[in-house]
N, C-alpha and C positions, 0 to 999 in steps of 0.2 A: 708090258709096254703101255704107257698111258696114251690114249687117243684124245685129241682136242675135243672139248665139249662142242665147239663149233669152229668153223673157219669163215672168214669173210667179215661182214659188217653186222654186228649186233646192236640193236637200238637200246640206249639207256632211256627208256620210255618215261614220259612225264606222267604224273598222277593228276588227272583232271579233278578239280573241285567245283562244286556248284555254287550258286549265289549265297548259300548258307555255309560255305566252306566245308561241306561234307564231300567225301569221295563220290564222284559221279560215275557209278559203275556202267550205266549204258554208254556214256561217252568214252569210257576206257575200252569198252568192247569195240566201238567204232575205230578207235585209234589202233587197236591190235589188228583188226581186220585190214585196215589200210596198210599197215606194215607188212603183213603176210602177202597181200596182193601185190606189193611192190618190192619183192625179193629180199626183204630183211632175213638175215641168216639166224638170228636168235633174238630173244627179248630179255632184257635185264630189267627186272621190276623192283621198285621201291629203293632205287639207288639215290645218289646225290641229285640227279636230274628229276627223279621221282619224288623229291622232297621227303624222303624216308625219315629224315631227322625230326619232322613235325607230325609223323603218324604215330598214333598210339599203338600199343602192342596188338590190340584187337583189329585195328584198321590195317596194320602192316600184314598180319596173317590173312585177313580177309581179301586184301588186294592180291596177294600171292596166289591164294586158292582160286580166286576168280580168273586171274590171268591164265593159270594152268588149265582150268576148265575150258576157257574160250579157245585157247590155242589147240588143245586136244591133240597133243603130240605132233602137230604139223611141223614145228620147229622147236629147238630147245628153249626152255625157260630157265633163266638163272635168277635166283632170288638174292637180293642184297640183304644180308643178315649180320653185317658187321656192327661192332659197338666198341666203346672204350671200356665196357664192363664185360669181361670174358664170359662170366656165367650167363649174362643176358644174351650175348651173342650165340652161345650154345643153345639156349632156350629157343631163340628165333630160328636158328639153323635146323634144329630137330623138328620144329613145326613146319618149316618149309619142306624138309625131307618127307615128312609124313603126308604133306599135301601133294607130293609128286614132282617136286622141282627136279630138273635135270642137273643142276649145279648150284653152287653158292658163291657169292661175291663178298669177300671179307675185307673191309677197310682197316687200315692201321688204327690203333687207339689214338684218340684225339683228346685235347685238353690235358688230361693227366699224362699223355704220351708214354714212353717207356724207353729202356735201353734196347740195344740189338738183341741181347740175351732175353730180355722181356718179350720182344717180338716173337722170338723162336718159341718161347714157352706159351705165349698167348695163342698163336696160330696152331701149335701142336696140340694144345689142350682141346681145341674144337675139333681138329682133324682126327684126333684119336677116338672121337665119340660120334662121328657121323660116318655114313657109308655112301655118300655121293661126292663128286669131285668139287674141289675148292679152287677158286681163282682169287689170288690176293690182289689188293687194290692199293697202289702206292701213289698218293697225291699230297705230298708234303706242304704244298701251298695252302691247303685247306685244313690239314691236321696238325702241322708242326712236327710230324714224325715220319721219317724216311726209312724205307727198307734198303739197306746197302747190298751191293752185289754179293758180297761174301755171306750175308745172311740168307739171301735167296739160294745160294749154293747149298746151304744146310737144309733149308725148307724144301727145296726141290726134290730131295731124296724121300720125302714122306709119300707113301702110296696114295693118299687122298688129296695132296696138293698138286694140282695139275698145271697151274700157270699163274700169270700175273697180268693185271691191267696197269700199264705204266704211264703215269701222267706227271712225271717229273720234268719232262721237256729236255732232259739231259741225255743226248744220244750216246755220249761216251760211256756214261754209266750203264745205259741199256745194253750197249754192245758188250760191256764187261760182264753184265749179268748173263747174257746169252752164252758167252764163252765159258763161264764158270759152272753153269747149271747142267743138270742132266739133259740128255738129248731130247727126251720126250716132255720137257717142260715148255709150255706154250706161252709166248708173250704176245699180248695185244696192245696196240696203241690206245692210250686213254685220251689222246688229243687228236681232234679231227685234222689239224694242220700238219700232222706228222705220220699219217697213215703210210704213205709210200716210203719215207725214210726208215721207219721202224721195220716195215716188212722187207725192205732191202737187206736188213741185218739178220733176217730170219724170223721176224714176227709173222703171225698167222692171221691177223685181222685187226679190227678196231671195235671198241665199245664206244658207240657214237652218239653225240648230241645232234649232229647234223642230220642223222637218219630220221629224226622226228619230223622233219619237213621235207627232206629229199632222200628217202630210203633207197630208191633205185640208184641214184648217183653215188651214194656212199658205198653201196654194194659193188658198183662198177669199179670204183677206185681200188677197192680191196681185191676184187676178183681178178682184175688185170694183173695185179702183183702176184696173186696165187698162180696165175697162168704163166708167169715168167715174163710178161710183157711190161717191164718196168717203164719203158718209154711212154706207153699209153697211160699207165697208172700215174706217172709224174705229170703228164699233160692234164689229166683230169684233176689231180691234186691242185695244180696251179690255177686251173680254170675256176675252181670253187673256193680258192683260198680266202678271198675277201668275204665270202659268205660264212665260211668257217670262223673267221675272226669276228664277224658281226654277232655270232652266237655267244660271244664272250665279251661284248662291249660293256656288260654289267655282270653282276654275280649270276652264275648259272643256278637255276633255269629261268631267270627272269626274261632274258631276250628271246629264248626259244619259245617260251609260252606265249609271249606277246606276238611273236611272228606267227605262230600257229593260229592264234585268235584273229590276226589280220587276214590270214588265209581262209578263214571260215571254218577252221577246225575247232573242236570243242576242248581246248586245253583248260579253259576256265580260270578261276582265281588263283592267286598266290597266297600262301599262308604266311602270316607274320612269323619271323621278322623280315621275310622277303616282301618287297612291295614293287609297284610298277615303276618303270623308268621315268626320268624327267621328260618333259616335252621335247627338249633338244635331242636327247638320245633316241626317243621314239621316232622322231622325224628322220634321223640318220638311219635307223633300222629300216623304216619304210622305204627310204631311198635305195638301200641295197637290195631289198626284195623286189622293188620295181626294176632295178637294173638287170636282175637275173630273170625277169619276166614271171616271177612267182605270183605277184599281185599286179593289178593294173593301176 
């Protein structure tokens, strides 16, 4: 029986860059400690929100190792090691495994994409060669490649494939996935505005962007659902819905990094091709943060 790598709210943590656009490790430590102090249930490092696509191999591995060392087993660390190059994904995954990661997050191949049979072969190739749990990441809006429920049903049988981060926004498809997959296959919401709905279908938590700025609140939404109090979970989901949406008023992680910097947190620069928002969007983001009392 596979046990979930975590339940609740795991933060898809940003990667802070300094003024020279280098990884700011002291700032990363501060962000990690802030997360742990405020009830985050897991840290997902070097993912989409962590600008993993602009990190070199050496930076990627260094950030994973640093995060694991700082966390020091207090909560699970899941390393994002997916790629559209299967061999490279395995190389990163083995490096993360050696560093002591508790699990891996593997995105679907992007740009070159693949068929559903190709997805099965791609993920199975990596899963056959690692010995830590894997969470698959389904976000077709960014990759152009979607894992279908029937494909999940096949992959869920693999002993090292433990679950999925679902960011399709398609609740019907997610429900079908849960109905088709092995009972011990864990589904996480990949969208902060769908934590309660997905958990009401049997999901076990969220891999969250919102957690970067409000880790306690993201945890509380998920924990209420885990406790069976879906009324409270729904109330909190609705209460923070506008803020969840504000984190995606531009390409992730642009808004969340700008919000963190407005809050005095050291999220730092964005690496090109990502850039700061327009003045109009920045003003809107500031207004939402002020509305929630996050900044004055």
